[in-house]
N, CA and C atoms as an extended XYZ file, in Angstrom:
216
Properties=species:S:1:pos:R:3:atomname:S:1:resname:S:1:resid:I:1 pbc="F F F"
N         2.378      -14.432        3.626 N   MET     1
C         3.747      -14.886        3.748 CA  MET     1
C         4.512      -13.895        4.622 C   MET     1
N         5.212      -14.382        5.646 N   PRO     2
C         5.922      -13.482        6.555 CA  PRO     2
C         7.069      -12.738        5.864 C   PRO     2
N         7.338      -11.564        6.358 N   LEU     3
C         8.466      -10.786        5.861 CA  LEU     3
C         9.758      -11.360        6.429 C   LEU     3
N        10.842      -11.352        5.665 N   PRO     4
C        12.095      -11.919        6.163 CA  PRO     4
C        12.784      -10.997        7.170 C   PRO     4
N        13.597      -11.594        8.022 N   ALA     5
C        14.394      -10.810        8.971 CA  ALA     5
C        15.378       -9.930        8.201 C   ALA     5
N        15.715       -8.809        8.759 N   HIS     6
C        16.641       -7.824        8.191 CA  HIS     6
C        16.085       -7.129        6.954 C   HIS     6
N        14.798       -7.241        6.738 N   CYS     7
C        14.127       -6.569        5.626 CA  CYS     7
C        13.920       -5.099        5.980 C   CYS     7
N        14.166       -4.205        5.034 N   ALA     8
C        13.937       -2.772        5.256 CA  ALA     8
C        12.441       -2.484        5.165 C   ALA     8
N        11.919       -1.760        6.149 N   VAL     9
C        10.496       -1.425        6.214 CA  VAL     9
C        10.347        0.039        6.628 C   VAL     9
N         9.122        0.517        6.641 N   HIS    10
C         8.815        1.816        7.239 CA  HIS    10
C         7.459        1.715        7.932 C   HIS    10
N         7.214        2.631        8.856 N   ALA    11
C         5.968        2.610        9.617 CA  ALA    11
C         4.801        2.966        8.699 C   ALA    11
N         3.791        2.128        8.669 N   ALA    12
C         2.631        2.338        7.806 CA  ALA    12
C         1.648        3.336        8.418 C   ALA    12
N         1.812        3.639        9.687 N   ARG    13
C         0.937        4.577       10.389 CA  ARG    13
C         1.666        5.052       11.640 C   ARG    13
N         1.115        6.048       12.314 N   ASP    14
C         1.651        6.446       13.612 CA  ASP    14
C         1.412        5.299       14.591 C   ASP    14
N         2.435        4.952       15.362 N   ILE    15
C         2.325        3.850       16.313 CA  ILE    15
C         2.386        4.438       17.718 C   ILE    15
N         1.394        4.109       18.514 N   ARG    16
C         1.296        4.613       19.876 CA  ARG    16
C         1.400        3.460       20.868 C   ARG    16
N         1.927        3.761       22.012 N   ARG    17
C         1.926        2.848       23.152 CA  ARG    17
C         1.261        3.626       24.283 C   ARG    17
N         0.024        3.270       24.560 N   GLY    18
C        -0.758        4.051       25.522 CA  GLY    18
C        -1.017        5.424       24.925 C   GLY    18
N        -0.847        6.473       25.720 N   PRO    19
C        -1.103        7.819       25.215 CA  PRO    19
C         0.076        8.423       24.445 C   PRO    19
N         1.176        7.690       24.349 N   TYR    20
C         2.403        8.250       23.777 CA  TYR    20
C         2.608        7.861       22.320 C   TYR    20
N         2.946        8.836       21.499 N   LEU    21
C         3.323        8.587       20.109 CA  LEU    21
C         4.778        8.132       20.114 C   LEU    21
N         5.022        6.896       19.694 N   VAL    22
C         6.357        6.313       19.768 CA  VAL    22
C         7.065        6.383       18.426 C   VAL    22
N         6.350        6.080       17.339 N   VAL    23
C         6.923        6.067       15.995 CA  VAL    23
C         5.975        6.815       15.063 C   VAL    23
N         6.518        7.711       14.285 N   ARG    24
C         5.703        8.466       13.334 CA  ARG    24
C         5.573        7.714       12.007 C   ARG    24
N         4.478        7.982       11.318 N   HIS    25
C         4.236        7.398       10.004 CA  HIS    25
C         5.422        7.693        9.080 C   HIS    25
N         5.932        6.667        8.427 N   GLY    26
C         7.000        6.830        7.453 CA  GLY    26
C         8.410        6.650        7.987 C   GLY    26
N         8.590        6.551        9.311 N   TRP    27
C         9.946        6.357        9.826 CA  TRP    27
C        10.530        5.056        9.286 C   TRP    27
N        11.768        5.081        8.811 N   PRO    28
C        12.392        3.864        8.298 CA  PRO    28
C        12.825        2.939        9.425 C   PRO    28
N        12.833        1.661        9.124 N   GLY    29
C        13.246        0.680       10.113 CA  GLY    29
C        13.729       -0.592        9.451 C   GLY    29
N        14.102       -1.539       10.284 N   ARG    30
C        14.582       -2.834        9.806 CA  ARG    30
C        14.035       -3.906       10.742 C   ARG    30
N        13.537       -4.993       10.161 N   ILE    31
C        13.026       -6.100       10.961 CA  ILE    31
C        14.203       -6.792       11.636 C   ILE    31
N        14.119       -6.918       12.952 N   VAL    32
C        15.171       -7.585       13.720 CA  VAL    32
C        14.855       -9.061       13.881 C   VAL    32
N        13.564       -9.370       14.101 N   ASP    33
C        13.163      -10.758       14.327 CA  ASP    33
C        11.695      -10.922       13.976 C   ASP    33
N        11.324      -12.121       13.563 N   ALA    34
C         9.935      -12.460       13.278 CA  ALA    34
C         9.479      -13.522       14.276 C   ALA    34
N         8.223      -13.419       14.713 N   HIS    35
C         7.682      -14.333       15.709 CA  HIS    35
C         6.413      -14.969       15.142 C   HIS    35
N         6.544      -16.078       14.410 N   PRO    36
C         5.361      -16.709       13.809 CA  PRO    36
C         4.498      -17.406       14.867 C   PRO    36
N         3.202      -17.409       14.637 N   SER    37
C         2.268      -18.140       15.492 CA  SER    37
C         1.153      -18.677       14.597 C   SER    37
N         0.186      -19.353       15.183 N   TRP    38
C        -0.916      -19.899       14.404 CA  TRP    38
C        -1.784      -18.796       13.832 C   TRP    38
N        -1.917      -17.701       14.569 N   PHE    39
C        -2.827      -16.632       14.162 CA  PHE    39
C        -2.191      -15.681       13.162 C   PHE    39
N        -1.027      -15.134       13.498 N   GLU    40
C        -0.324      -14.197       12.624 CA  GLU    40
C         1.141      -14.134       13.028 C   GLU    40
N         1.933      -13.533       12.187 N   THR    41
C         3.336      -13.314       12.499 CA  THR    41
C         3.494      -11.903       13.036 C   THR    41
N         4.177      -11.788       14.170 N   THR    42
C         4.500      -10.469       14.697 CA  THR    42
C         5.992      -10.232       14.531 C   THR    42
N         6.379       -8.976       14.591 N   TYR    43
C         7.760       -8.599       14.276 CA  TYR    43
C         8.360       -7.712       15.357 C   TYR    43
N         9.657       -7.842       15.535 N   THR    44
C        10.436       -6.889       16.312 CA  THR    44
C        11.136       -6.010       15.291 C   THR    44
N        10.903       -4.703       15.377 N   VAL    45
C        11.421       -3.772       14.377 CA  VAL    45
C        12.215       -2.667       15.074 C   VAL    45
N        13.379       -2.349       14.520 N   ARG    46
C        14.210       -1.247       15.011 CA  ARG    46
C        14.045       -0.069       14.059 C   ARG    46
N        13.443        1.004       14.549 N   PHE    47
C        13.218        2.214       13.762 CA  PHE    47
C        14.328        3.222       14.025 C   PHE    47
N        14.804        3.859       12.965 N   THR    48
C        15.813        4.904       13.057 CA  THR    48
C        15.337        6.089       12.231 C   THR    48
N        14.777        7.112       12.873 N   PRO    49
C        14.283        8.269       12.115 CA  PRO    49
C        15.421        9.008       11.442 C   PRO    49
N        15.114        9.634       10.330 N   SER    50
C        16.160       10.296        9.549 CA  SER    50
C        16.140       11.813        9.684 C   SER    50
N        15.308       12.364       10.557 N   SER    51
C        15.243       13.811       10.690 CA  SER    51
C        16.386       14.334       11.552 C   SER    51
N        16.725       15.585       11.374 N   GLU    52
C        17.788       16.219       12.159 CA  GLU    52
C        17.418       16.271       13.642 C   GLU    52
N        16.151       16.480       13.932 N   GLN    53
C        15.707       16.582       15.315 CA  GLN    53
C        15.849       15.253       16.057 C   GLN    53
N        15.667       14.142       15.362 N   HIS    54
C        15.695       12.819       15.986 CA  HIS    54
C        16.875       11.991       15.482 C   HIS    54
N        17.977       12.616       15.264 N   ARG    55
C        19.108       11.984       14.593 CA  ARG    55
C        19.674       10.777       15.336 C   ARG    55
N        19.703       10.811       16.647 N   ARG    56
C        20.346        9.727       17.406 CA  ARG    56
C        19.354        8.781       18.079 C   ARG    56
N        18.116        8.899       17.729 N   VAL    57
C        17.080        8.076       18.353 CA  VAL    57
C        16.968        6.736       17.624 C   VAL    57
N        16.943        5.671       18.387 N   ILE    58
C        16.659        4.337       17.862 CA  ILE    58
C        15.545        3.763       18.737 C   ILE    58
N        14.469        3.354       18.098 N   VAL    59
C        13.321        2.811       18.818 CA  VAL    59
C        13.116        1.385       18.360 C   VAL    59
N        13.106        0.441       19.304 N   THR    60
C        12.854       -0.958       18.989 CA  THR    60
C        11.498       -1.336       19.566 C   THR    60
N        10.605       -1.818       18.704 N   LEU    61
C         9.265       -2.217       19.128 CA  LEU    61
C         9.052       -3.700       18.864 C   LEU    61
N         8.420       -4.353       19.810 N   VAL    62
C         8.108       -5.779       19.721 CA  VAL    62
C         6.603       -5.930       19.550 C   VAL    62
N         6.195       -6.885       18.736 N   GLY    63
C         4.782       -7.199       18.604 CA  GLY    63
C         4.057       -6.447       17.500 C   GLY    63
N         4.792       -5.916       16.540 N   LEU    64
C         4.146       -5.242       15.415 CA  LEU    64
C         3.649       -6.278       14.416 C   LEU    64
N         2.571       -5.954       13.718 N   ASN    65
C         2.080       -6.870       12.687 CA  ASN    65
C         2.177       -6.201       11.317 C   ASN    65
N         1.685       -6.857       10.299 N   GLU    66
C         1.827       -6.339        8.931 CA  GLU    66
C         0.972       -5.118        8.670 C   GLU    66
N         0.038       -4.782        9.548 N   ASP    67
C        -0.712       -3.537        9.422 CA  ASP    67
C         0.114       -2.339        9.891 C   ASP    67
N         1.125       -2.598       10.726 N   ASP    68
C         1.946       -1.540       11.294 CA  ASP    68
C         3.138       -1.151       10.411 C   ASP    68
N         3.591       -2.085        9.573 N   ILE    69
C         4.792       -1.849        8.769 CA  ILE    69
C         4.553       -2.173        7.300 C   ILE    69
N         5.344       -1.544        6.444 N   GLU    70
C         5.313       -1.814        5.001 CA  GLU    70
C         6.743       -1.953        4.518 C   GLU    70
N         6.941       -2.781        3.508 N   THR    71
C         8.277       -2.900        2.938 CA  THR    71
C         8.599       -1.658        2.136 C   THR    71
N         9.860       -1.357        2.022 N   ARG    72
C        10.293       -0.147        1.319 CA  ARG    72
C        10.551       -0.432       -0.128 C   ARG    72
């Protein structure tokens, strides 16, 4: 069953795009949109880290699946 939009989640693992670490395991986020298909549902998620070092960073990723995120 797909997760609802605006649901609070966190990164279930480190997420990389190519050689770059984009989101660290445990960063909190919120689902912005869900993209259902015949195979699986993918999500657009906006991550906002809570550390002092990354206080103003907002990362939005498209195409995440349920292996990438967990509900809080």
